[in-house]
C-alpha positions as CSV (number, residue, x, y, z in Angstrom):
1,M,123.2,81.3,156.5
2,R,125.3,78.3,155.5
3,S,122.8,76.7,153.2
4,A,119.5,77.2,151.4
5,D,117.9,74.6,153.7
6,L,118.8,76.6,156.8
7,L,117.7,79.8,155.1
8,D,114.3,78.2,154.4
9,Q,113.9,77.4,158.1
10,F,114.9,80.8,159.4
11,D,112.0,82.8,161.0
12,S,113.0,86.4,161.5
13,F,109.9,87.1,163.5
14,A,110.3,84.2,166.0
15,D,112.1,86.3,168.6
16,V,110.3,89.6,168.1
17,A,109.5,89.7,171.8
18,K,113.2,90.1,172.5
19,V,113.2,93.5,170.9
20,A,111.2,94.9,173.8
21,P,111.5,97.2,175.6
22,R,113.1,98.9,172.6
23,P,110.7,100.7,170.3
24,L,109.7,98.8,167.2
25,L,108.3,100.4,164.0
26,M,107.0,98.3,161.2
27,I,106.0,99.9,157.9
28,A,103.8,98.1,155.4
29,G,101.6,99.0,152.5
30,T,97.9,98.4,152.8
31,E,98.0,96.3,149.7
32,A,101.1,94.4,150.6
33,V,100.9,90.6,150.6
34,T,103.4,90.7,153.4
35,R,101.4,93.1,155.5
36,G,100.4,90.2,157.8
37,F,104.0,89.6,158.9
38,S,104.2,93.2,160.1
39,E,100.9,93.0,161.9
40,K,101.9,89.8,163.6
41,A,105.3,91.3,164.7
42,V,103.5,94.3,166.3
43,A,100.9,92.0,167.9
44,D,103.6,89.7,169.3
45,S,105.8,92.5,170.6
46,P,105.2,93.0,174.4
47,G,106.7,96.5,174.3
48,N,106.5,99.7,172.4
49,A,105.5,98.6,168.9
50,E,103.8,100.5,166.2
51,L,102.5,99.6,162.7
52,F,102.5,102.4,160.1
53,L,100.4,101.6,157.0
54,V,101.1,103.4,153.7
55,E,97.7,103.6,152.0
56,G,97.6,101.9,148.6
57,A,101.1,100.6,148.6
58,T,102.2,97.1,147.8
59,H,105.4,95.5,149.3
60,V,107.4,96.4,146.2
61,D,106.0,99.9,145.9
62,L,107.8,100.8,149.1
63,Y,111.1,100.3,147.5
64,D,111.1,103.1,145.0
65,R,107.8,104.7,144.3
66,D,108.0,108.3,145.6
67,Q,104.3,108.5,146.4
68,Y,104.7,105.7,148.9
69,V,108.3,106.1,150.0
70,T,107.8,109.7,151.0
71,P,105.3,109.0,153.8
72,A,107.3,106.1,155.0
73,V,110.5,108.2,155.2
74,A,108.6,110.9,157.0
75,K,107.4,108.4,159.5
76,L,111.0,107.1,160.0
77,V,112.2,110.6,160.6
78,E,109.5,111.1,163.2
79,F,110.2,107.8,164.9
80,F,114.0,108.1,165.0
81,S,113.7,111.8,166.2
82,K,111.5,110.7,169.1
83,H,113.4,107.5,170.1
84,L,117.0,108.4,169.3
85,A,117.0,112.0,170.5
């Protein structure tokens, strides 16, 4: 972005429908304040969309806490193996 003002107006979920028909995987913690964004993205996707929830994790926990990262990575491996094979 060219400015903070433009960045503040950017909505990364506005065009989620354009992802379809490609598969979409959203991963969120059940305790994440941002979980609603992932739920909305999946709900707004007209195609093959999936929400994977990591029990007990906050948004930040998914960055570097092994107990939460491990199931997220396992899901990513499963997802990419299925859709990129």
